[in-house]
N, C-alpha and C positions, 0 to 999 in steps of 0.2 A: 702506266706514269703517276697516276692520283694517289695510289697507291703507294707507291715509293715515296713519293712525296712527304707523306702521310706518317711512315714508320720514319724520313728525316724527322721530321720535326718530335715522335718522338723519342727516339735515340738522343739525340742533341737539344734538352729545353736549356735556355736560357738557366747558369747558376745564381745563386745570390753571391752578391762580395763576397760576402763571407767565409762561404765556401772554398769558391775559388782559393781565397789567402791562404785558406788552413789545410788546401790537397795541395799547392803549389810550398807551402813554407815544409810542413810535412817532405816533398821528394826534397827539395831543393839543401835543406838542413841533414836529409840523413848522406845524403852525396857530403860534404863537409865535415861529418862528424866520422868519417873514417879520415880523416888527417889528423887528426886526434891520437892518432897514432904516431905522429910525430912527438909528441908530451909524454906518452905512456911508456914509448917505444915497440919494438915487434919482440915475438919469440916465436920459436916453435911450435909452442903450443898454441897457440893465437892463430897462426898461418895455417895449421893442423886443419883446427876447428873451421874455420871458412871454406876452405875446399870440401873437408867433408856436407859442411851445411850447401854448401853450393851444391855439391851431388844427389846429394836426398830432398832438398826443396823443388831444383827442377823436376827431378823426377814426379813430387808430389803434385804441379802442374800440371805434366804432363799425363801421367797418371789420373791421376785425380779430377782437379778441375777440367781438361781436355776430353780425353780417354773414357771417364765415367760417368762425370755429370754432365759434360756437353753432347756427348753422343752415342752413351748406354752400349758400348762396344763389350759389355762384359758383365757378367754378375758377381754380385756378393754379399754378407750379411750387414745388416741392422749396424751392428760394432764396426767390422771394416768399415763401412758409407762413411763412421763419425771419423773414424781417421783418417780415412784418403783425408776428408776435408778439412781438417782438423789440421794436418800435418802442410796440406797446399794453402794454408791459413795465414801457415806461418814464414808465408813471403809477402806479407802485408800488402798484396793485389786485392783486397776490398774479399768480399764474403761469397762464400763459395755460390749460394742462387745470385747474384745479381754478375760473378763472371763465366757461369754458365749460360745463364739468361742472354749477356752480353755478346759471348760469343755464335750464338745462336743467332743471335739478328745478323753477324757480321758474316753466318754463309749465306743469309737470305739477300742480301746487296753487295756482296762482294764484288770488289772495283764497282759497283754504280752508288750514286746520289745517296748516302743515309750512311755508305760505309764509312766510318770513323778513322776504321784503320787500312785506308786503303792509298799508297804515294801517288796512282794511277788519278785520283779525285783528288788529293790534295799534295802537301806537300812532303817528303821524306822525310823532316823532321815530326811533324803533323800526327804522323802513321808512325814513326817510331815514340814518341813523348807527346808530341802538344796537345793529342787528343786529351793526356789525364787530366789539364786545365779547362777543357770546355764539357759541356752539360752533360755528362752521361753517371748522374750519381747515382739517379734512382734504380730502383730492380725491378725487373723486365717479369713483371709478375705474370702475367697473360703466357711468356714463353718457358716459364717454368714449373708451372704446376707438377707433373709429375714427382716430383721433390720437394716442394714446398707443403707441401702436405707432413714432414715429418718435422717435429715439433723442434728438435735439437737442432737443426740444420736451419732453421727461421733463426733462431738463438745464435746460433755463429753467427749467421749472416747479419742480424741486428749489430751484433758485439764482436766484430769479426777484427777488432785492434787484440782483444785477446790472445789467441794465440801470438803473436808477432812480438807482444809485452811480455809472454811468460818466456819465449827462447830468449831476448833481447839477457831478462836477467838469471836465468841459466847460462847462458854462454861468461858473464859478468861474475860468479860464482866460482865457478871452473876455473877463467885463464885471468881473473880480473881484467883491469881494464883492458889490456891490449885483447881482452876474448869477446869485452863488448866492444871496439871501435870495429876489431880486423875481425873477431870470429862471427859478430851478428852482421855490423851497418856493411862489413868490407863484402861480406858473401849474400848480401841484401842488393846491394847495389851493381853488382854483378850479377845477378839472377834477374835483375828489373830485364837492365839491358839486355841479357843472354836472351831471353825470352821474346824482347820485344824486340827482337830482330827476324822474326817469322812476321810481325806485320808489319815491317818494312823492308827489310830485304832478300826477302822469300817471294817480292812481289814486282822485282824489281832485277834480281839476277839470279841467273841460274838455267838449268833447262825444263821445256813443256815436252813432257811427255804426252800428255791428252789432255785434247780438246777440254774447255771446262768453261768455256764463258767469263773466264777472269783470265789476269795474266800473274796465277800461281804457278812458283815454278819447281824444283827440287830444286837441293841445294846441298852438297857434302858438306860446306864447313858450318851451315847451320847445324845440321842434323846431326854431327860431330859435339857442339858445342851446347841440344836440347836435344841431347839422349833419342833423339829420331825426330822430329819435328821438321829436320828440313826436306824430308821428303814429302814436299806443301803442295804441290802438284796431283804427286800418288790419291792425296788426303781429302784434296777435293775434289775429284773423279772420285772418288767411291769412300765417301766417308762413313759408313757404315762399320771398317772395317776395325778392329783391333793395332793393325798392323800401319806403318806408314810406310816402312822399309820394307817394297813388294817383294823383291827378291834376296836373296843369299848376300849380295855383294852389294847392298843396301842397309850398313846399320842402325838396328832399331833397335837401342841399348831397354829403353821403356820396352818395348816389346819381349822384349828379354826376359825382364826381370816380373811381369805378369805371369809371363810362363812355368817359369819354378815358382810360383806361388798359386799357380793352378796344379799344379803334380804334386803343392802340399794339403791342397781344398781350402787355399784361403778365395781363391774368385774360382770363377766358371764361366761357363758359358762365353770364352771367347772368342770374338769374331773373329774369322778369316778371312783374306782374300778369296773371294770366289774366281774356280780358274780359268772360266770367261774374259775375266777382269783381267788376269794373269797373261793372257796367250795374247789379248789385244794390244797391253801394252809389249809383247815380245815383236807383235808385227810391227806395231808403230818405230821401237828401238831400230828395227830391219828396213825399216819404210816403205814396206809391204801393203801396209792398207790404203793410205792416200794416191801410191800409183795403180793397187787393186781398185777403190771401187771411187777414184778420182771425186774425194772428198775432202775440198780446202776450208769448208766452212766448218768453224767451228760448234760443237755438239754439248751438249752436256748430259755425262749422267743423272737419269733419273736418283732423285735421291732416296733411299732407301729407309731411310730416321726421318719421317715428318719430323718429331718433335724438331732437330738439328737446324731448322727453317724457320 
């Protein structure tokens, strides 16, 4: 318990009032900026840009921030590693090293005191967006030493606003004011709430296939919206797999795209779900394990990747 308390204090230090105002102002004004479409008008070019950027950047977060930098479920070149980091940072969800370190702490404290993403420990609203305004400003360097050795990633992490700024300017140059208000800000706001649903909704609504020691759940709706991240109970059970949708009927678009990239040589050593994990899931779906083993107490699969803790 003392270690959990220490993690809590380190994860949620008090932000200076000026930092809180800056973060809350950016978040609120980004939502308000979408209303600029009433002034600029709506064009098909801007709407198309909005949904293309939404898809591409959701993939950047799920494949880059999450499955690569947080869990290292595949390997790639240094150049493509930088591309993944830059693409993910256009989402305006802070720097790559901050995000991955923050996520690793989430897994260590999942639904325990100190997990800012837990609707069990906090409110649903806090787990969804409230944590943005609480002490989560500093990068946890002790949790991300493996990637902090790259100077280009440290630079991106420090100047995290550069990629979204470049994207915003590009949207304006492509489609004018509608491109900025709808293409950039519209897709950014949708992107935020899309991915934040994993923090909030998938810990209260869905199916629990595995005993993970927390309230993570599998949710088809969020899996479709986030290109596969909604198979959250699967992921919390076995974090080392690049595939969150363990079975063919569990749609995981992020994984499909990574497999294609593997075929052309951009990524490799994609970690699959072991057969014994798949078989356990099948037996649990059939209701066999608890009946056979008489095991109703939650158990937690040992994490294969210590860096995720």
